[in-house]
C-alpha positions in Angstrom: -1.2 -19.8 6.4 -4.1 -21.2 8.3 -6.9 -18.6 7.8 -8.6 -18.5 11.2 -10.5 -15.4 10.7 -10.9 -12.5 8.4 -12.5 -8.9 8.8 -13.0 -6.3 6.3 -12.1 -3.7 8.7 -11.9 -0.5 6.9 -13.0 0.8 3.6 -11.3 4.0 2.7 -12.8 6.4 -0.1 -11.3 9.4 -1.7 -11.9 11.8 1.2 -11.5 9.0 3.9 -8.8 9.3 6.5 -6.7 6.2 6.7 -6.5 4.0 9.4 -3.6 3.8 11.9 -3.0 0.4 12.1 -0.8 -1.4 14.6 -0.5 -4.5 12.6 1.6 -5.0 9.3 0.2 -4.5 6.0 0.8 -6.1 2.7 -0.7 -4.1 -0.5 -2.1 -5.5 -3.8 -2.2 -3.2 -6.9 -2.9 -3.9 -10.7 -5.1 -3.3 -13.6 -8.7 -3.2 -13.2 -9.2 -6.8 -15.2 -5.9 -8.4 -13.8 -7.6 -10.9 -11.1 -6.8 -8.9 -8.3 -10.1 -9.9 -6.3 -9.8 -13.5 -7.2 -6.1 -13.4 -5.6 -7.1 -11.7 -2.6 -9.9 -14.2 -2.2 -7.8 -17.3 -3.2 -5.3 -16.3 -0.5 -7.9 -15.8 2.1 -9.5 -19.4 1.3 -12.6 -18.0 0.2 -15.0 -18.1 -2.8 -16.3 -14.5 -2.7 -15.3 -12.5 0.2 -13.4 -9.9 -1.9 -15.9 -8.5 -4.4 -15.3 -9.7 -8.0 -17.2 -7.1 -10.4 -18.3 -7.8 -13.7 -17.7 -4.6 -14.6 -13.7 -3.7 -14.5 -13.0 -0.4 -12.7 -15.5 -1.0 -9.9 -13.2 -1.0 -7.0 -13.1 2.6 -6.1 -11.6 2.4 -2.5 -8.9 1.0 -0.6 -9.9 -2.0 1.4 -8.4 -3.4 4.6 -8.6 -7.2 5.6 -7.6 -8.0 9.1 -6.4 -11.8 8.7 -6.1 -13.4 12.0 -5.8 -10.5 13.7 -2.2 -10.4 13.1 -1.7 -8.7 9.3 -3.6 -6.7 6.7 -4.2 -7.6 3.4 -4.9 -4.2 1.5 -6.6 -4.0 -1.8 -5.7 -0.7 -3.9 -8.1 0.4 -6.5 -7.4 -1.0 -9.9 -6.0 1.3 -12.7 -6.1 1.5 -16.5 -9.7 1.2 -17.3 -10.7 3.4 -20.4 -14.1 3.7 -19.2 -13.3 5.6 -16.0 -13.4 9.4 -16.2 -9.6 11.1 -16.1 -11.1 13.1 -13.0 -11.8 9.3 -11.5 -8.0 8.1 -12.7 -6.6 11.0 -11.0 -8.4 10.9 -7.7 -7.6 7.0 -7.6 -4.1 7.7 -8.1 -4.1 10.2 -5.4 -5.7 7.8 -2.9 -3.0 5.3 -3.5 -0.4 7.7 -3.4 -1.3 9.1 -0.1 -1.7 5.4 1.0 2.0 4.5 -0.1 3.3 7.7 1.5 1.6 7.8 5.0 1.3 3.8 6.0 3.8 3.4 8.8 2.8 -0.5 8.8 3.6 -1.3 5.1 5.9 -4.0 4.3 5.2 -5.2 0.9 3.7 -4.3 -2.2 2.5 -6.6 -4.8 2.0 -5.4 -8.5 -0.2 -7.8 -10.8 0.5 -8.4 -14.2 -1.5 -10.6 -16.7 0.9 -13.6 -17.7 -0.7 -13.8 -21.0 0.5 -10.1 -22.2 3.4 -7.9 -22.5 3.1 -5.3 -19.4 0.6 -2.3 -20.8 1.9 1.3 -20.5 -0.1 1.5 -17.3 1.8 -1.4 -15.5 5.2 0.0 -16.8 4.2 3.6 -15.1 2.6 1.8 -12.3 5.8 -0.4 -11.6 8.3 2.5 -12.0 5.8 4.6 -9.5 6.0 2.2 -6.9 9.6 1.8 -7.2 10.0 5.7 -6.8 8.1 5.8 -3.5 10.7 3.4 -2.1 9.6 0.2 -2.4 10.8 -2.8 -4.7 7.4 -4.4 -5.6 7.0 -8.5 -6.1 5.5 -9.2 -9.5 2.4 -11.5 -9.4 1.9 -13.0 -12.7 -1.7 -13.7 -12.9 -3.5 -16.3 -15.0 -1.4 -18.8 -15.3 -3.7 -21.3 -16.0 -4.5 -19.4 -19.3 -1.4 -20.5 -21.0 0.4 -23.6 -21.6 3.0 -25.0 -18.9 5.8 -24.8 -21.7 5.4 -20.8 -22.3 5.6 -20.1 -18.7 9.4 -19.1 -18.6 8.8 -17.3 -21.8 6.0 -15.0 -20.4 7.9 -14.6 -17.2 10.9 -13.2 -19.2 8.6 -11.1 -21.6 7.2 -9.4 -18.0 11.0 -9.2 -16.9 11.8 -7.3 -20.0 8.6 -5.4 -20.3 8.9 -3.6 -16.8 12.5 -3.6 -17.0 12.6 -5.0 -13.1 15.0 -4.1 -10.9 17.7 -7.2 -11.0 16.7 -9.8 -8.1 12.8 -8.9 -8.6 10.6 -11.6 -7.5 7.9 -12.6 -10.2 5.7 -15.2 -8.9 3.4 -16.9 -11.5 -0.1 -17.4 -9.8 -3.3 -19.0 -10.8 -6.5 -18.4 -8.8 -8.2 -21.7 -10.4 -5.6 -23.8 -9.2 -4.4 -21.9 -6.6 -0.5 -22.6 -7.9 1.7 -19.8 -6.3 -0.5 -19.1 -3.3 1.8 -20.7 -1.0 4.7 -18.9 -2.2 3.2 -15.8 -1.7 2.1 -16.7 2.0 5.7 -17.5 2.7 6.9 -14.3 1.2 4.4 -12.3 3.4 5.2 -14.2 6.5 8.9 -12.9 6.0 8.6 -9.5 5.0 5.7 -9.0 7.9 7.1 -11.1 10.7 11.0 -11.8 10.3 11.6 -8.4 9.5 9.3 -7.0 12.4 11.1 -9.5 14.5 14.5 -8.2 13.4 13.3 -4.9 14.1 12.5 -5.6 17.5 15.5 -7.3 18.5 17.5 -4.2 17.7 15.5 -1.8 19.9 
């Protein structure tokens, strides 16, 4: 994907009304320190457009990035950070749930998992929860450059088994440093946002 324009168009807090966009949306969920901002920056070909905080748990809003006036990358609040109060965790959970339930343009959900470690209890809970909302999330295994190439398949298997993935679920190893996996993610976004959309339009 050639990035011609980016606009952080909408930032929604706990009490904000969600936007009624007329373009396809793809959402990104993941643990607070899994590298979500780094992934979004890599997809947008920007070094620091999506804020990368030194303090995990700082993303407390749903951020809508308008790409090329064609689609939205939606950055959901990070989960699982221990220093955040239970009340805040509940608020973020309700915010994410409200978005998943109410968005009419959401085409795909990407769930980020750190490839170095077995999925945490929070990862498993988020995966099951997204599936229960009616979506089959694509797994992005982040921090690929932190392990040896010979370990990749072993760690992908660990993620598949740890999350008990639905058969056929796609797992994309990704590195924000080398950009490996970037084009595969964009290809998938293109398929979900535009080919599906075109098929739907043909049927009307």
